[in-house]
mmCIF file as gemmi writes it, N, C-alpha and C atoms, coordinates in Angstrom:
data_model
loop_
_atom_site.group_PDB
_atom_site.id
_atom_site.type_symbol
_atom_site.label_atom_id
_atom_site.label_alt_id
_atom_site.label_comp_id
_atom_site.label_asym_id
_atom_site.label_entity_id
_atom_site.label_seq_id
_atom_site.pdbx_PDB_ins_code
_atom_site.Cartn_x
_atom_site.Cartn_y
_atom_site.Cartn_z
_atom_site.occupancy
_atom_site.B_iso_or_equiv
_atom_site.pdbx_formal_charge
_atom_site.auth_seq_id
_atom_site.auth_asym_id
_atom_site.pdbx_PDB_model_num
ATOM 1 N N . ILE Axp A 1 ? -0.688 -0.883 -24.81 1 0 ? 1 A 1
ATOM 2 C CA . ILE Axp A 1 ? -0.696 -0.119 -23.571 1 0 ? 1 A 1
ATOM 3 C C . ILE Axp A 1 ? -1.47 -0.883 -22.499 1 0 ? 1 A 1
ATOM 4 N N . ILE Axp A 2 ? -2.546 -1.551 -22.913 1 0 ? 2 A 1
ATOM 5 C CA . ILE Axp A 2 ? -3.338 -2.317 -21.955 1 0 ? 2 A 1
ATOM 6 C C . ILE Axp A 2 ? -2.5 -3.442 -21.341 1 0 ? 2 A 1
ATOM 7 N N . SER Axp A 3 ? -1.7 -4.139 -22.152 1 0 ? 3 A 1
ATOM 8 C CA . SER Axp A 3 ? -0.883 -5.229 -21.616 1 0 ? 3 A 1
ATOM 9 C C . SER Axp A 3 ? 0.146 -4.702 -20.62 1 0 ? 3 A 1
ATOM 10 N N . GLY Axp A 4 ? 0.659 -3.502 -20.847 1 0 ? 4 A 1
ATOM 11 C CA . GLY Axp A 4 ? 1.588 -2.884 -19.904 1 0 ? 4 A 1
ATOM 12 C C . GLY Axp A 4 ? 0.904 -2.586 -18.582 1 0 ? 4 A 1
ATOM 13 N N . ASN Axp A 5 ? -0.321 -2.064 -18.657 1 0 ? 5 A 1
ATOM 14 C CA . ASN Axp A 5 ? -1.071 -1.784 -17.436 1 0 ? 5 A 1
ATOM 15 C C . ASN Axp A 5 ? -1.418 -3.059 -16.675 1 0 ? 5 A 1
ATOM 16 N N . VAL Axp A 6 ? -1.707 -4.108 -17.402 1 0 ? 6 A 1
ATOM 17 C CA . VAL Axp A 6 ? -2.005 -5.387 -16.76 1 0 ? 6 A 1
ATOM 18 C C . VAL Axp A 6 ? -0.773 -5.891 -16.011 1 0 ? 6 A 1
ATOM 19 N N . ALA Axp A 7 ? 0.394 -5.796 -16.619 1 0 ? 7 A 1
ATOM 20 C CA . ALA Axp A 7 ? 1.629 -6.249 -15.975 1 0 ? 7 A 1
ATOM 21 C C . ALA Axp A 7 ? 1.879 -5.47 -14.682 1 0 ? 7 A 1
ATOM 22 N N . VAL Axp A 8 ? 1.649 -4.165 -14.718 1 0 ? 8 A 1
ATOM 23 C CA . VAL Axp A 8 ? 1.842 -3.328 -13.525 1 0 ? 8 A 1
ATOM 24 C C . VAL Axp A 8 ? 0.848 -3.709 -12.432 1 0 ? 8 A 1
ATOM 25 N N . THR Axp A 9 ? -0.391 -3.916 -12.796 1 0 ? 9 A 1
ATOM 26 C CA . THR Axp A 9 ? -1.434 -4.276 -11.83 1 0 ? 9 A 1
ATOM 27 C C . THR Axp A 9 ? -1.17 -5.636 -11.207 1 0 ? 9 A 1
ATOM 28 N N . VAL Axp A 10 ? -0.806 -6.611 -12.025 1 0 ? 10 A 1
ATOM 29 C CA . VAL Axp A 10 ? -0.524 -7.957 -11.513 1 0 ? 10 A 1
ATOM 30 C C . VAL Axp A 10 ? 0.682 -7.924 -10.577 1 0 ? 10 A 1
ATOM 31 N N . ALA Axp A 11 ? 1.714 -7.179 -10.932 1 0 ? 11 A 1
ATOM 32 C CA . ALA Axp A 11 ? 2.899 -7.073 -10.074 1 0 ? 11 A 1
ATOM 33 C C . ALA Axp A 11 ? 2.557 -6.396 -8.747 1 0 ? 11 A 1
ATOM 34 N N . ALA Axp A 12 ? 1.737 -5.357 -8.783 1 0 ? 12 A 1
ATOM 35 C CA . ALA Axp A 12 ? 1.332 -4.67 -7.555 1 0 ? 12 A 1
ATOM 36 C C . ALA Axp A 12 ? 0.531 -5.605 -6.651 1 0 ? 12 A 1
ATOM 37 N N . ASP Axp A 13 ? -0.359 -6.375 -7.236 1 0 ? 13 A 1
ATOM 38 C CA . ASP Axp A 13 ? -1.133 -7.348 -6.463 1 0 ? 13 A 1
ATOM 39 C C . ASP Axp A 13 ? -0.222 -8.404 -5.847 1 0 ? 13 A 1
ATOM 40 N N . TYR Axp A 14 ? 0.747 -8.861 -6.616 1 0 ? 14 A 1
ATOM 41 C CA . TYR Axp A 14 ? 1.689 -9.861 -6.122 1 0 ? 14 A 1
ATOM 42 C C . TYR Axp A 14 ? 2.51 -9.305 -4.957 1 0 ? 14 A 1
ATOM 43 N N . LEU Axp A 15 ? 2.949 -8.066 -5.074 1 0 ? 15 A 1
ATOM 44 C CA . LEU Axp A 15 ? 3.717 -7.433 -4.005 1 0 ? 15 A 1
ATOM 45 C C . LEU Axp A 15 ? 2.885 -7.336 -2.724 1 0 ? 15 A 1
ATOM 46 N N . GLU Axp A 16 ? 1.619 -7.015 -2.848 1 0 ? 16 A 1
ATOM 47 C CA . GLU Axp A 16 ? 0.731 -6.956 -1.681 1 0 ? 16 A 1
ATOM 48 C C . GLU Axp A 16 ? 0.573 -8.337 -1.05 1 0 ? 16 A 1
ATOM 49 N N . GLU Axp A 17 ? 0.423 -9.353 -1.889 1 0 ? 17 A 1
ATOM 50 C CA . GLU Axp A 17 ? 0.289 -10.728 -1.391 1 0 ? 17 A 1
ATOM 51 C C . GLU Axp A 17 ? 1.538 -11.148 -0.615 1 0 ? 17 A 1
ATOM 52 N N . VAL Axp A 18 ? 2.706 -10.876 -1.185 1 0 ? 18 A 1
ATOM 53 C CA . VAL Axp A 18 ? 3.969 -11.218 -0.522 1 0 ? 18 A 1
ATOM 54 C C . VAL Axp A 18 ? 4.098 -10.451 0.792 1 0 ? 18 A 1
ATOM 55 N N . SER Axp A 19 ? 3.736 -9.194 0.794 1 0 ? 19 A 1
ATOM 56 C CA . SER Axp A 19 ? 3.809 -8.381 2.017 1 0 ? 19 A 1
ATOM 57 C C . SER Axp A 19 ? 2.958 -8.991 3.12 1 0 ? 19 A 1
ATOM 58 N N . ASP Axp A 20 ? 1.758 -9.395 2.785 1 0 ? 20 A 1
ATOM 59 C CA . ASP Axp A 20 ? 0.86 -10.001 3.774 1 0 ? 20 A 1
ATOM 60 C C . ASP Axp A 20 ? 1.435 -11.305 4.324 1 0 ? 20 A 1
ATOM 61 N N . VAL Axp A 21 ? 1.955 -12.144 3.447 1 0 ? 21 A 1
ATOM 62 C CA . VAL Axp A 21 ? 2.512 -13.425 3.864 1 0 ? 21 A 1
ATOM 63 C C . VAL Axp A 21 ? 3.7 -13.22 4.799 1 0 ? 21 A 1
ATOM 64 N N . ILE Axp A 22 ? 4.566 -12.286 4.474 1 0 ? 22 A 1
ATOM 65 C CA . ILE Axp A 22 ? 5.75 -12.037 5.3 1 0 ? 22 A 1
ATOM 66 C C . ILE Axp A 22 ? 5.353 -11.471 6.659 1 0 ? 22 A 1
ATOM 67 N N . ARG Axp A 23 ? 4.442 -10.521 6.651 1 0 ? 23 A 1
ATOM 68 C CA . ARG Axp A 23 ? 3.972 -9.947 7.918 1 0 ? 23 A 1
ATOM 69 C C . ARG Axp A 23 ? 3.354 -11.018 8.807 1 0 ? 23 A 1
ATOM 70 N N . GLU Axp A 24 ? 2.494 -11.851 8.218 1 0 ? 24 A 1
ATOM 71 C CA . GLU Axp A 24 ? 1.81 -12.894 8.98 1 0 ? 24 A 1
ATOM 72 C C . GLU Axp A 24 ? 2.772 -13.96 9.5 1 0 ? 24 A 1
ATOM 73 N N . SER Axp A 25 ? 3.898 -14.151 8.821 1 0 ? 25 A 1
ATOM 74 C CA . SER Axp A 25 ? 4.891 -15.13 9.278 1 0 ? 25 A 1
ATOM 75 C C . SER Axp A 25 ? 5.838 -14.536 10.319 1 0 ? 25 A 1
ATOM 76 N N . ASN Axp A 26 ? 5.627 -13.275 10.661 1 0 ? 26 A 1
ATOM 77 C CA . ASN Axp A 26 ? 6.497 -12.562 11.599 1 0 ? 26 A 1
ATOM 78 C C . ASN Axp A 26 ? 7.936 -12.483 11.067 1 0 ? 26 A 1
ATOM 79 N N . TYR Axp A 27 ? 8.045 -12.215 9.766 1 0 ? 27 A 1
ATOM 80 C CA . TYR Axp A 27 ? 9.324 -12.002 9.084 1 0 ? 27 A 1
ATOM 81 C C . TYR Axp A 27 ? 10.213 -13.246 9.111 1 0 ? 27 A 1
ATOM 82 N N . ASN Axp A 28 ? 9.611 -14.409 9.018 1 0 ? 28 A 1
ATOM 83 C CA . ASN Axp A 28 ? 10.321 -15.676 9.057 1 0 ? 28 A 1
ATOM 84 C C . ASN Axp A 28 ? 11.208 -15.83 7.818 1 0 ? 28 A 1
ATOM 85 N N . ALA Axp A 29 ? 12.481 -16.169 8.036 1 0 ? 29 A 1
ATOM 86 C CA . ALA Axp A 29 ? 13.451 -16.26 6.939 1 0 ? 29 A 1
ATOM 87 C C . ALA Axp A 29 ? 13.094 -17.357 5.939 1 0 ? 29 A 1
ATOM 88 N N . SER Axp A 30 ? 12.615 -18.501 6.411 1 0 ? 30 A 1
ATOM 89 C CA . SER Axp A 30 ? 12.285 -19.584 5.475 1 0 ? 30 A 1
ATOM 90 C C . SER Axp A 30 ? 11.068 -19.227 4.622 1 0 ? 30 A 1
ATOM 91 N N . VAL Axp A 31 ? 10.13 -18.49 5.188 1 0 ? 31 A 1
ATOM 92 C CA . VAL Axp A 31 ? 8.968 -18.021 4.415 1 0 ? 31 A 1
ATOM 93 C C . VAL Axp A 31 ? 9.429 -17.018 3.352 1 0 ? 31 A 1
ATOM 94 N N . MET Axp A 32 ? 10.341 -16.139 3.741 1 0 ? 32 A 1
ATOM 95 C CA . MET Axp A 32 ? 10.857 -15.15 2.782 1 0 ? 32 A 1
ATOM 96 C C . MET Axp A 32 ? 11.593 -15.849 1.638 1 0 ? 32 A 1
ATOM 97 N N . ASN Axp A 33 ? 12.376 -16.881 1.961 1 0 ? 33 A 1
ATOM 98 C CA . ASN Axp A 33 ? 13.084 -17.634 0.922 1 0 ? 33 A 1
ATOM 99 C C . ASN Axp A 33 ? 12.102 -18.339 -0.012 1 0 ? 33 A 1
ATOM 100 N N . ALA Axp A 34 ? 11.017 -18.87 0.547 1 0 ? 34 A 1
ATOM 101 C CA . ALA Axp A 34 ? 9.989 -19.506 -0.279 1 0 ? 34 A 1
ATOM 102 C C . ALA Axp A 34 ? 9.337 -18.489 -1.211 1 0 ? 34 A 1
ATOM 103 N N . CYS Axp A 35 ? 9.138 -17.272 -0.726 1 0 ? 35 A 1
ATOM 104 C CA . CYS Axp A 35 ? 8.565 -16.208 -1.569 1 0 ? 35 A 1
ATOM 105 C C . CYS Axp A 35 ? 9.488 -15.861 -2.724 1 0 ? 35 A 1
ATOM 106 N N . VAL Axp A 36 ? 10.797 -15.863 -2.473 1 0 ? 36 A 1
ATOM 107 C CA . VAL Axp A 36 ? 11.772 -15.582 -3.535 1 0 ? 36 A 1
ATOM 108 C C . VAL Axp A 36 ? 11.665 -16.645 -4.628 1 0 ? 36 A 1
ATOM 109 N N . GLN Axp A 37 ? 11.565 -17.907 -4.221 1 0 ? 37 A 1
ATOM 110 C CA . GLN Axp A 37 ? 11.46 -18.992 -5.202 1 0 ? 37 A 1
ATOM 111 C C . GLN Axp A 37 ? 10.152 -18.915 -5.98 1 0 ? 37 A 1
ATOM 112 N N . LYS Axp A 38 ? 9.064 -18.639 -5.284 1 0 ? 38 A 1
ATOM 113 C CA . LYS Axp A 38 ? 7.762 -18.524 -5.948 1 0 ? 38 A 1
ATOM 114 C C . LYS Axp A 38 ? 7.779 -17.37 -6.958 1 0 ? 38 A 1
ATOM 115 N N . ALA Axp A 39 ? 8.434 -16.273 -6.598 1 0 ? 39 A 1
ATOM 116 C CA . ALA Axp A 39 ? 8.539 -15.135 -7.52 1 0 ? 39 A 1
ATOM 117 C C . ALA Axp A 39 ? 9.285 -15.539 -8.791 1 0 ? 39 A 1
ATOM 118 N N . LYS Axp A 40 ? 10.367 -16.312 -8.636 1 0 ? 40 A 1
ATOM 119 C CA . LYS Axp A 40 ? 11.116 -16.786 -9.806 1 0 ? 40 A 1
ATOM 120 C C . LYS Axp A 40 ? 10.221 -17.615 -10.715 1 0 ? 40 A 1
ATOM 121 N N . ASP Axp A 41 ? 9.372 -18.435 -10.096 1 0 ? 41 A 1
ATOM 122 C CA . ASP Axp A 41 ? 8.458 -19.268 -10.874 1 0 ? 41 A 1
ATOM 123 C C . ASP Axp A 41 ? 7.476 -18.425 -11.687 1 0 ? 41 A 1
ATOM 124 N N . HIS Axp A 42 ? 7.18 -17.208 -11.212 1 0 ? 42 A 1
ATOM 125 C CA . HIS Axp A 42 ? 6.273 -16.294 -11.91 1 0 ? 42 A 1
ATOM 126 C C . HIS Axp A 42 ? 7.008 -15.347 -12.863 1 0 ? 42 A 1
ATOM 127 N N . GLY Axp A 43 ? 8.337 -15.482 -12.952 1 0 ? 43 A 1
ATOM 128 C CA . GLY Axp A 43 ? 9.116 -14.622 -13.842 1 0 ? 43 A 1
ATOM 129 C C . GLY Axp A 43 ? 9.54 -13.307 -13.205 1 0 ? 43 A 1
ATOM 130 N N . TYR Axp A 44 ? 9.443 -13.224 -11.882 1 0 ? 44 A 1
ATOM 131 C CA . TYR Axp A 44 ? 9.817 -12.012 -11.151 1 0 ? 44 A 1
ATOM 132 C C . TYR Axp A 44 ? 11.136 -12.237 -10.417 1 0 ? 44 A 1
ATOM 133 N N . THR Axp A 45 ? 11.737 -11.129 -10.008 1 0 ? 45 A 1
ATOM 134 C CA . THR Axp A 45 ? 12.894 -11.174 -9.119 1 0 ? 45 A 1
ATOM 135 C C . THR Axp A 45 ? 12.494 -10.456 -7.838 1 0 ? 45 A 1
ATOM 136 N N . LEU Axp A 46 ? 12.627 -11.15 -6.721 1 0 ? 46 A 1
ATOM 137 C CA . LEU Axp A 46 ? 12.207 -10.617 -5.431 1 0 ? 46 A 1
ATOM 138 C C . LEU Axp A 46 ? 13.409 -10.587 -4.503 1 0 ? 46 A 1
ATOM 139 N N . SER Axp A 47 ? 13.597 -9.472 -3.814 1 0 ? 47 A 1
ATOM 140 C CA . SER Axp A 47 ? 14.682 -9.379 -2.847 1 0 ? 47 A 1
ATOM 141 C C . SER Axp A 47 ? 14.203 -8.623 -1.613 1 0 ? 47 A 1
ATOM 142 N N . PHE Axp A 48 ? 14.93 -8.822 -0.513 1 0 ? 48 A 1
ATOM 143 C CA . PHE Axp A 48 ? 14.564 -8.221 0.765 1 0 ? 48 A 1
ATOM 144 C C . PHE Axp A 48 ? 15.77 -7.565 1.407 1 0 ? 48 A 1
ATOM 145 N N . GLN Axp A 49 ? 15.511 -6.508 2.156 1 0 ? 49 A 1
ATOM 146 C CA . GLN Axp A 49 ? 16.512 -5.903 3.027 1 0 ? 49 A 1
ATOM 147 C C . GLN Axp A 49 ? 15.876 -5.783 4.402 1 0 ? 49 A 1
ATOM 148 N N . ARG Axp A 50 ? 16.523 -6.368 5.4 1 0 ? 50 A 1
ATOM 149 C CA . ARG Axp A 50 ? 15.989 -6.324 6.769 1 0 ? 50 A 1
ATOM 150 C C . ARG Axp A 50 ? 16.563 -5.13 7.517 1 0 ? 50 A 1
ATOM 151 N N . TYR Axp A 51 ? 15.726 -4.548 8.338 1 0 ? 51 A 1
ATOM 152 C CA . TYR Axp A 51 ? 16.122 -3.459 9.226 1 0 ? 51 A 1
ATOM 153 C C . TYR Axp A 51 ? 15.649 -3.808 10.626 1 0 ? 51 A 1
ATOM 154 N N . GLY Axp A 52 ? 16.457 -3.496 11.626 1 0 ? 52 A 1
ATOM 155 C CA . GLY Axp A 52 ? 16.097 -3.835 12.995 1 0 ? 52 A 1
ATOM 156 C C . GLY Axp A 52 ? 16.641 -5.205 13.339 1 0 ? 52 A 1
ATOM 157 N N . SER Axp A 53 ? 16.191 -5.722 14.476 1 0 ? 53 A 1
ATOM 158 C CA . SER Axp A 53 ? 16.669 -7.035 14.91 1 0 ? 53 A 1
ATOM 159 C C . SER Axp A 53 ? 15.543 -7.806 15.565 1 0 ? 53 A 1
ATOM 160 N N . ASP Axp A 54 ? 15.82 -9.049 15.846 1 0 ? 54 A 1
ATOM 161 C CA . ASP Axp A 54 ? 14.841 -9.894 16.513 1 0 ? 54 A 1
ATOM 162 C C . ASP Axp A 54 ? 14.796 -9.626 18.021 1 0 ? 54 A 1
ATOM 163 N N . THR Axp A 55 ? 15.761 -8.915 18.547 1 0 ? 55 A 1
ATOM 164 C CA . THR Axp A 55 ? 15.876 -8.731 19.997 1 0 ? 55 A 1
ATOM 165 C C . THR Axp A 55 ? 15.422 -7.339 20.415 1 0 ? 55 A 1
ATOM 166 N N . GLY Axp A 56 ? 14.132 -7.178 20.531 1 0 ? 56 A 1
ATOM 167 C CA . GLY Axp A 56 ? 13.596 -5.95 21.097 1 0 ? 56 A 1
ATOM 168 C C . GLY Axp A 56 ? 13.301 -4.833 20.12 1 0 ? 56 A 1
ATOM 169 N N . MET Axp A 57 ? 14.129 -4.647 19.131 1 0 ? 57 A 1
ATOM 170 C CA . MET Axp A 57 ? 13.95 -3.542 18.201 1 0 ? 57 A 1
ATOM 171 C C . MET Axp A 57 ? 12.907 -3.912 17.144 1 0 ? 57 A 1
ATOM 172 N N . LYS Axp A 58 ? 12.08 -2.971 16.78 1 0 ? 58 A 1
ATOM 173 C CA . LYS Axp A 58 ? 11.069 -3.215 15.743 1 0 ? 58 A 1
ATOM 174 C C . LYS Axp A 58 ? 11.771 -3.625 14.453 1 0 ? 58 A 1
ATOM 175 N N . GLN Axp A 59 ? 11.239 -4.641 13.812 1 0 ? 59 A 1
ATOM 176 C CA . GLN Axp A 59 ? 11.837 -5.144 12.589 1 0 ? 59 A 1
ATOM 177 C C . GLN Axp A 59 ? 11.052 -4.651 11.374 1 0 ? 59 A 1
ATOM 178 N N . TYR Axp A 60 ? 11.761 -4.246 10.341 1 0 ? 60 A 1
ATOM 179 C CA . TYR Axp A 60 ? 11.169 -3.808 9.084 1 0 ? 60 A 1
ATOM 180 C C . TYR Axp A 60 ? 11.845 -4.554 7.952 1 0 ? 60 A 1
ATOM 181 N N . VAL Axp A 61 ? 11.11 -4.737 6.866 1 0 ? 61 A 1
ATOM 182 C CA . VAL Axp A 61 ? 11.668 -5.369 5.684 1 0 ? 61 A 1
ATOM 183 C C . VAL Axp A 61 ? 11.297 -4.521 4.473 1 0 ? 61 A 1
ATOM 184 N N . LYS Axp A 62 ? 12.301 -4.214 3.665 1 0 ? 62 A 1
ATOM 185 C CA . LYS Axp A 62 ? 12.067 -3.542 2.38 1 0 ? 62 A 1
ATOM 186 C C . LYS Axp A 62 ? 12.007 -4.642 1.33 1 0 ? 62 A 1
ATOM 187 N N . ILE Axp A 63 ? 10.891 -4.7 0.621 1 0 ? 63 A 1
ATOM 188 C CA . ILE Axp A 63 ? 10.69 -5.699 -0.427 1 0 ? 63 A 1
ATOM 189 C C . ILE Axp A 63 ? 10.875 -5.012 -1.774 1 0 ? 63 A 1
ATOM 190 N N . VAL Axp A 64 ? 11.673 -5.615 -2.621 1 0 ? 64 A 1
ATOM 191 C CA . VAL Axp A 64 ? 11.895 -5.086 -3.975 1 0 ? 64 A 1
ATOM 192 C C . VAL Axp A 64 ? 11.474 -6.164 -4.963 1 0 ? 64 A 1
ATOM 193 N N . LEU Axp A 65 ? 10.524 -5.82 -5.814 1 0 ? 65 A 1
ATOM 194 C CA . LEU Axp A 65 ? 10.01 -6.735 -6.835 1 0 ? 65 A 1
ATOM 195 C C . LEU Axp A 65 ? 10.337 -6.162 -8.209 1 0 ? 65 A 1
ATOM 196 N N . GLU Axp A 66 ? 11.08 -6.924 -8.993 1 0 ? 66 A 1
ATOM 197 C CA . GLU Axp A 66 ? 11.362 -6.545 -10.383 1 0 ? 66 A 1
ATOM 198 C C . GLU Axp A 66 ? 10.54 -7.463 -11.281 1 0 ? 66 A 1
ATOM 199 N N . TYR Axp A 67 ? 9.919 -6.859 -12.288 1 0 ? 67 A 1
ATOM 200 C CA . TYR Axp A 67 ? 9.038 -7.625 -13.166 1 0 ? 67 A 1
ATOM 201 C C . TYR Axp A 67 ? 9.187 -7.136 -14.602 1 0 ? 67 A 1
ATOM 202 N N . PRO Axp A 68 ? 8.897 -8.03 -15.56 1 0 ? 68 A 1
ATOM 203 C CA . PRO Axp A 68 ? 9.01 -7.631 -16.968 1 0 ? 68 A 1
ATOM 204 C C . PRO Axp A 68 ? 7.883 -6.681 -17.362 1 0 ? 68 A 1
ATOM 205 N N . TYR Axp A 69 ? 8.235 -5.718 -18.203 1 0 ? 69 A 1
ATOM 206 C CA . TYR Axp A 69 ? 7.268 -4.729 -18.677 1 0 ? 69 A 1
ATOM 207 C C . TYR Axp A 69 ? 7.475 -4.569 -20.174 1 0 ? 69 A 1
ATOM 208 N N . GLU Axp A 70 ? 6.393 -4.75 -20.92 1 0 ? 70 A 1
ATOM 209 C CA . GLU Axp A 70 ? 6.494 -4.656 -22.375 1 0 ? 70 A 1
ATOM 210 C C . GLU Axp A 70 ? 5.318 -3.903 -22.968 1 0 ? 70 A 1
ATOM 211 N N . LEU Axp A 71 ? 5.629 -3.107 -23.963 1 0 ? 71 A 1
ATOM 212 C CA . LEU Axp A 71 ? 4.632 -2.475 -24.829 1 0 ? 71 A 1
ATOM 213 C C . LEU Axp A 71 ? 5.053 -2.827 -26.256 1 0 ? 71 A 1
ATOM 214 N N . PRO Axp A 72 ? 4.647 -3.995 -26.729 1 0 ? 72 A 1
ATOM 215 C CA . PRO Axp A 72 ? 5.152 -4.509 -28.007 1 0 ? 72 A 1
ATOM 216 C C . PRO Axp A 72 ? 4.961 -3.562 -29.194 1 0 ? 72 A 1
ATOM 217 N N . LEU Axp A 73 ? 3.812 -2.897 -29.283 1 0 ? 73 A 1
ATOM 218 C CA . LEU Axp A 73 ? 3.566 -2.009 -30.419 1 0 ? 73 A 1
ATOM 219 C C . LEU Axp A 73 ? 4.507 -0.814 -30.443 1 0 ? 73 A 1
ATOM 220 N N . LEU Axp A 74 ? 4.976 -0.419 -29.263 1 0 ? 74 A 1
ATOM 221 C CA . LEU Axp A 74 ? 5.9 0.717 -29.178 1 0 ? 74 A 1
ATOM 222 C C . LEU Axp A 74 ? 7.351 0.276 -29.098 1 0 ? 74 A 1
ATOM 223 N N . GLY Axp A 75 ? 7.587 -1.028 -29.079 1 0 ? 75 A 1
ATOM 224 C CA . GLY Axp A 75 ? 8.956 -1.545 -29.01 1 0 ? 75 A 1
ATOM 225 C C . GLY Axp A 75 ? 9.596 -1.378 -27.641 1 0 ? 75 A 1
ATOM 226 N N . VAL Axp A 76 ? 8.795 -1.271 -26.597 1 0 ? 76 A 1
ATOM 227 C CA . VAL Axp A 76 ? 9.322 -1.109 -25.244 1 0 ? 76 A 1
ATOM 228 C C . VAL Axp A 76 ? 9.409 -2.479 -24.579 1 0 ? 76 A 1
ATOM 229 N N . HIS Axp A 77 ? 10.621 -2.846 -24.157 1 0 ? 77 A 1
ATOM 230 C CA . HIS Axp A 77 ? 10.854 -4.112 -23.462 1 0 ? 77 A 1
ATOM 231 C C . HIS Axp A 77 ? 11.851 -3.823 -22.342 1 0 ? 77 A 1
ATOM 232 N N . GLY Axp A 78 ? 11.503 -4.216 -21.142 1 0 ? 78 A 1
ATOM 233 C CA . GLY Axp A 78 ? 12.429 -3.979 -20.046 1 0 ? 78 A 1
ATOM 234 C C . GLY Axp A 78 ? 11.89 -4.479 -18.728 1 0 ? 78 A 1
ATOM 235 N N . GLN Axp A 79 ? 12.497 -3.994 -17.686 1 0 ? 79 A 1
ATOM 236 C CA . GLN Axp A 79 ? 12.134 -4.356 -16.333 1 0 ? 79 A 1
ATOM 237 C C . GLN Axp A 79 ? 11.65 -3.121 -15.584 1 0 ? 79 A 1
ATOM 238 N N . LYS Axp A 80 ? 10.685 -3.317 -14.721 1 0 ? 80 A 1
ATOM 239 C CA . LYS Axp A 80 ? 10.247 -2.271 -13.812 1 0 ? 80 A 1
ATOM 240 C C . LYS Axp A 80 ? 10.435 -2.775 -12.407 1 0 ? 80 A 1
ATOM 241 N N . ARG Axp A 81 ? 10.362 -1.866 -11.459 1 0 ? 81 A 1
ATOM 242 C CA . ARG Axp A 81 ? 10.605 -2.199 -10.063 1 0 ? 81 A 1
ATOM 243 C C . ARG Axp A 81 ? 9.533 -1.573 -9.181 1 0 ? 81 A 1
ATOM 244 N N . LYS Axp A 82 ? 9.054 -2.358 -8.228 1 0 ? 82 A 1
ATOM 245 C CA . LYS Axp A 82 ? 8.16 -1.861 -7.188 1 0 ? 82 A 1
ATOM 246 C C . LYS Axp A 82 ? 8.818 -2.166 -5.856 1 0 ? 82 A 1
ATOM 247 N N . GLN Axp A 83 ? 8.652 -1.241 -4.893 1 0 ? 83 A 1
ATOM 248 C CA . GLN Axp A 83 ? 9.228 -1.415 -3.576 1 0 ? 83 A 1
ATOM 249 C C . GLN Axp A 83 ? 8.189 -1.13 -2.51 1 0 ? 83 A 1
ATOM 250 N N . LYS Axp A 84 ? 8.357 -1.801 -1.386 1 0 ? 84 A 1
ATOM 251 C CA . LYS Axp A 84 ? 7.451 -1.578 -0.272 1 0 ? 84 A 1
ATOM 252 C C . LYS Axp A 84 ? 8.2 -1.879 1.024 1 0 ? 84 A 1
ATOM 253 N N . ILE Axp A 85 ? 7.954 -1.084 2.036 1 0 ? 85 A 1
ATOM 254 C CA . ILE Axp A 85 ? 8.525 -1.334 3.352 1 0 ? 85 A 1
ATOM 255 C C . ILE Axp A 85 ? 7.394 -1.78 4.282 1 0 ? 85 A 1
ATOM 256 N N . ILE Axp A 86 ? 7.62 -2.931 4.914 1 0 ? 86 A 1
ATOM 257 C CA . ILE Axp A 86 ? 6.615 -3.451 5.849 1 0 ? 86 A 1
ATOM 258 C C . ILE Axp A 86 ? 7.245 -3.656 7.213 1 0 ? 86 A 1
C-alpha cells in the first residue's frame, strides 16, 4: 500500500512541476512537446488539450498524466490518471 501511495505522490508532484513549466513558458508548444518526451522517459504518458487561442482570448490547457500504479501484495497492476487545467 505504501508503494501505491508513493506512486500517487510522485505523479502529483510531477504534474505540478509540468504545470509550472508550461505556465512559465506561456503555453509554448515546443516546451509542451519536451514535457511529453520527458514524461515518457519517466514511464508516464502526458497529453494536452488546448482551449482558447493566442489572439486575445485567454488560453487554457488541460494536462492529463497517466502513470503506473501497483499494489503487488494485492495483485493490483494498472494505470491511474491525474488531470489539471491551467
